[in-house]
N, C-alpha and C positions, 0 to 999 in steps of 0.2 A: 867443251859444251858445244853441241851443234845448234843450228838455228831453230830446229824444232823444239829444243829444250827451253829456249828463251820466249818470254812473253812478248807479244807484239805491242807496239805503242798503243794501238787501239784497245787491246785487252787491258793494259795498264790504265788507260784513261777510263774505261768502263769500271775498273776496280776503284779508282779514285772517285768517280762520280757516285758510285754506290756508297763508298765510305762517308763522303762529305754530305751526300744527300739524305742522310738520316733525318728523322723528325725530332731527334734529341740532340743536345749539345755534345760536341766531340770531347772525349777525354784527352788528356795531355799526350798519351801514347799514340792515340789515333791522329791527333793534330800533327804530331811530328812525322808520322808515317805519310800523311797526306802532303805535308810540305816537301818531304823527301821525294815522293813520287812526282810532284809538280816540278821540282827542280830538275829531276832526271829527264822527264819528258819534254819540258820546255813550254813554248807558247801554245801549242795545241791543248795542253792540260789547263793552262790559265784560261783559255777561251771556253773550255768545257765548264770550268767552275763559274765563270761569269754567267754562263747560260743557266746556272742553278739559281741565280739571284732573282728575287722578286722584282717585277718591272713596275714598281710603284710610281715612278715618275712618268713613264710612257703611258700607263693605264690611268693615271690620276687617282689611283685607289691605294689604300693602305697595303703594305706588304702582307703576305700570308703569315699565319701565326706559327708556322713550323720553324724549325731552326736551320733549315737548309740555307737560307740566305745569310744568316749569321755565321754559320760554319764556313761557307764559301768565302765570305768577306774576311773572316779571321785567318783562314789558311792563306788566302792571297796576300793579305797584309804581311804575314810572316814570311812569305816567299820573297818579298822585297822587290828589288829593281826589275827582275824578270817579269813581274806581273803588271808593271805600270802601263805598257801599251794596251793590254787587254782591258784593264780597268778604265783607261782613258776613253776607249771606244764605247764603253757602257755608261758613261756619265749621263747621257740623255735618257737612259732606260731605268736606272736604279740608284736609289740613295745609298745602297750598300756598297757601290763602287766608290763613292766619296768616303764612306767609313773606312773601307780597306786602304785607300790612299793615305788617310790620316794615320792608320796603323803602320804603313810603310815609313812615313815620316817620323813616327814616334820610335819605332824599333830599329830602323835601318842604321847600321854603323857606317855604311858607305855614304859619305857626305853628298856625293853626286846624286845618288838615288833619293836621299832625303830632300835635296834641293829641287829635284825634278818633281817629286810627289807634291811638294808644297806649291811649286809653280803651277801645276795643273789645278790644284784646288783654288789657289788665288785667282787664276783665270776664270774659274766658275763664278766667282763673286760678280763678274760683269755680265752674267747671263741675264737675258730678259725673262727667263722662267723662274719664278719665285721659288718653286720647289727645288730647283737645282742650286740656287743660291743658299737656301736653307740647309740643304744637304752638305754643301761645301763648307758652310760655317761650322756645322757639327763635326765634319771631318777635320777641320782646322783646330777645333777644340780638343780633339783626340791627339793631335800632333805634338802637343807640349811646346810648340814654338811661340814663345812670348813676344817675338818681334812682330807678330801679326796683330797684336792687341790694338794699336792705333788704327789700323784699317777696319777692324771690327767695330771700334767705337764710332768711327766716321760713318760706316754703313748703318749702324744702329740708329744714329741721330738723323740720317737722311732718308730712310726707308719709310714707307707707309704700310708695309706689310707687318702685321702683328707677329706672324710666324717667324719672320726674319729677325724682328726686334728681340723676340724671346730667345731664338737660337743664338743671337749675338750675346745677349746677356749671360746665357748659360756657358757659352764658350769662353767669354772673358773671365767668368768666375772660375772655370776649370784652369785656365792659363795663369791666373794671378797667384 
């Protein structure tokens, strides 16, 4: 196969963005195709998918109602360790990045990746931005890591933010 028969990485990224950027939820086959493309291309693909995520934290607005952000977060969560740098760089932009890190921690069989994703989310609990803290708590709730419950209980009892209290309560309930 010569080089003209192969798709360029940019063509593959465009295909990935088109697939994940749908306004409907991805089917299992589509998700697996997107995960495979992401792993094949690497960091540029992860960054492209992060670009699809709603910028709800940055704009201080609710995310759009399309499923693009959900699709991107779910695919990046399933990609695992490879997606952590791109997701970490988007924490100030999108709550979906937090959600995706929770999925990495929940699904990742690589203990180092799981530990890294959890550490990033735990670090967000110290943010001065209540929206980032709330998003991190929700991500930790997705992670299934019961060891975080004491930290969530402490946060719940010391915060004055109703949104964070509610997120802690829901996460603790999911983890219990």
